[in-house]
N, C-alpha and C positions, 0 to 999 in steps of 0.2 A: 503494499500500500503506500501512495505517496504521503506521505506527512506534509510537503508547503510545493509548490508549484508557482511558477513565475512564469509570465508570458509577456513578451514584449514590456516588460517595465523599464521605467524612464525616469529620473528624478533629478527636479534642476533644484539648484540651491544658490541664493543671490543671482537669479538669472542665469547661474551656469550649468551646463548640463554634468553630473556626476554621473548618473547611470544613463548607460544610454540601450536602449530596447535590447533589454537583457532578457535571455530562456534560460529556467535552470528548474529543474526537479531534484526534489532531496529525498530522499526513500523512508520510510519509517524505520526507526531504528539505526540510523546511519551513524557514522562518527566523518561528519566532514570538515575540512580545513579550508577557511579562506586564508588566501595568501595572495601579495603584489604588492608594490612600492607602496608609499606615501601619497594619500591623494587617490588613489586607485578606485575608491569606493567602499571599501570593506565595513566601514562604521554605518556608511550611509545603508547600507543594501540591508543589514541585521536590523537599523533602523524603523527602513521601508516595512519590513516582514514583520516586524511587532507593530505595525499601524501607526507609526510616530510621526512619519512622514506622506506628506502627500505625494501621491505619483500617479504617472500615467502608464496604462497596461492594465495587467490583470494579474492577482495574488490571491490563489486559490490554498487555504488550511485545512487540511482533511478532507472531509468530504463537504464542506461548506461551498456555499456556491460563491464565486469573487464577488469580495465586498457585500459579504450578506451575514456578516457578525459584528455584532456591536463592539464596542472598544472593551467592556466589561466580560462580553463573551470572548473577545479575542484572548484578552488577558488570562482567562481558564485554559485557554490550548497555547499559549506562547508565552515562556519568561526571558526575559533579557537582564542579563548582567553587563551592566555598564562599562567601559574603561573607567571610568572616573567615576563614582556613585558619592551621591553627596553624604554626608553622614553627619547628621543632626547631633549638633552638640548636646552632650549630657542624657540622650536616649540610652534605654538601656540595651544590651543585647535581644532579650526577648522581646521588648515591645518594637524593636525596628525588625525583627523576624515575621513577626506578628503583622505588619504592613503587608507582608506576603498575600494576607488573609483578604486585603480588601476586595478583590473582585466579587467574592463569596458574602461581602455585609454591605446588608443595603443600605440608601444612604442617609436614613436617618436610626439605623440598628447600630448596635453594639456587635463585640463579638461574642460566641456561643463556647460553649466546653467543646464541641466538636473543632472549633478555630484554637482554642488554647491547647488541647491535645496533639493538634498534627504540629502546632509549634513546639511544643515538648518531643514530641518524636523525631522533629529536624533537627534540633537540637541535640538529644541524645545519639542521632545518627551522625553527624558531623562532630560528636566530641566537644559540644560547645555547653552541656548541661552546665559546667560548675562556671561556665563565666554569662549566665543569663543575665545576673542581676550588676553584673559589670557596663561599666558606660560604654558605648562603641567607641570614642575616643580614644578609651584608654588601652584598647589592644594593639597589638604587635601587627603589623603587615601579614604575614601568614593569617594569623587570626581573626583581621576584619576581612579578608576577603573570604574566608569561611563563612561567616557571618552573612556576609552578601550573598553567596550563595544559598544558605541556608532561608533566606529570606525569599529566593528566587524558588527554590524547592517547597517552599510553603503555600506557593500557589497552585501546586500539583497540576502543572500542564507538563503535557506530554513533550512539547518541543523547547530545550532550552537553549539559545543564545549567548556566545560569550564573546565580548570583546575585549582583546587582549587579556585573558585572564590572570597571565601572569605577571604584569606590570609590575616594576617595582619591587619585585621578589627576587630574593637569592635565589641559585641555582636550587639547594636544597628543597625549600618551599615552593618552587616553581614544579619542581618533580611530586609534592607532596599535593599538589592543588590538582594537577592533572590525574594523576593515580587516582583521586579520590573524586574525580570526575567519570573518569572510567569506570569506576566501579557502582558509582550511584546509575549510569547509564545502563549499565547490565541488570544492576538490580532492581531498577525500577522500568527498563523496558523504555528509556530516552530518546528521543532523537535530538543529537548535541551538534551543534552548527559554531564551529569556534573562528574567531578572526585573530590571526597570530601572525606576528613580526619575525620570530625565532623559528626560520626554516628546518631547522633539524628537529625541535619538538613537534612543529606541525606534521613532519614527515613519519614520528614514531606516534602520536598520538592521535591519528588517523588515518580511515583506511582510504579515503578518497580526497583530493584536494582539487581545489577549483582558484586558479589563480587568476587575479584582476588585472586589467591595466587601462587605464583610460576610460574607466567604468564600462567595460566589456569584457566579457570572459574571452582569455587568452590561452589559457589551456585549463584542460579539466583530464582526471583520472587517478590510477593509484600514485602513492606518493614517486615508485620510481621511474614512472613516465613522466611526471612533474618537473620531479628535482634532479633535473640535467645540469650540465656546465652550458648547454647552448641557451636553454632556456632562459635561466636564470640571468645569464649575461645579457641577451637580447631587452629582458623587460625590468633586471632592478639595474642594467650598466653596471655591472659589480662583477670583478675577476674571483673566481672560487674555483675549488676543488670540491666534486663531489666524492664521498668514499664509502663503502660499504661497510657497516658496523657490523665484526663477527655473529653480534646479535639478532641479525637481520635488519636493523636498521638503516637509515642514510645520516649519514654525517656531511654538513656543509659548511668548510672552511673558507674563508675570506683567505685571498693571496694577494702579496703585493704586485704590481702590475709589470715593477722592476725592483729587483734586490738592489742594497746598496754595493753589492760585487758587480751589478751588472753595471750599475754607472759609474762605477771607479773605470771599468774597463771602457764604456765609452768615452772615457776623458782620455 
């Protein structure tokens, strides 16, 4: 089953085209990585899928007709973890995660026992129960990222969109967050779409990659087909070596176009 389908989707921001007539089908349960140079449209694409940006063309979510879902209904199907989420000063972790239940609470209503139970379950699942009463802004980077992920999971949406989920994290916390997302995808049957800058991590934690450039799909397929020196060089204008990891992954290593020794010889 297709979780999200885009047909001829275009988005303009400030009068400038960012996405151009884009077609994309995302299968249910997929681990899809969005890659591409800065300004290629990755964040815009995620925000358009989440219904946060107006667009031309059609976006179908699940079996609903294009444009047939209200904002509240869409939030029950798609959860977005932004790159730089707002962190309300003084708000506790539990209250922040409870915001994920907003699509299920009536405009004049309040949270139910079920909402509170779901929040407690999510906090426990992400090993955040001990932080429930802590102010969100007192957490470390890795802990805060887990709290942001917990808020998204509290929405109980089958599609999870991640915009640079490892931004600002050291290599250990990057791996912990991505491993956690992968475990949750498997346990909860989620469809996960992640926009990522780190090409090695993208290849390691995605089964399929879509490379955007200039608002269009420039390459798509399994990591081994997309992460090649030729493709990366053409679209990122970067000199790299693509190595095969003994564990089966792909490692993208930047290389200097001209080494110091070569420059000495040139002199």
